[in-house]
C-alpha angles and dihedrals in degrees: 000000000000127000116243107215092199096061102019089232131115117258123207113236111228112235125189125196114223115230110225120218110242117251109263126219125209118224113210131184118219126215122244134173097247113043111094122237089235091057092050090052090048091052092047091051097044104035101029099032093233122162116245090257094049091045091051092050093050091045089053090052090051090049098045103029100031095244140045131198113234099184147293121267143161113281096260094049092045091051091050092051092048091049092047091050093050092046093050091047093049091048090051093045096247127132094219110154128204119192134196121223130176111244 
């Protein structure tokens, strides 16, 4: 509380708490020699909610550059998407890997 010399009364100082943005984590798919391009597109559409065109573009980056960024999410959401990708890949018999990296 600060003193207001004009009135002789105390004045409450207004304090605002700043809301911090949560740390975001990038989910990236890694290329391998066994997972089909079609399966990668299917994962991108179903797990990451990508449009067919977006999914195809990311899949091509995975194929040509060795990795493709799927999106940035809060830690819990990113972990869930990585786990879902790995589970789908294992069920389909593919070694597709998704990794989590802090932005």
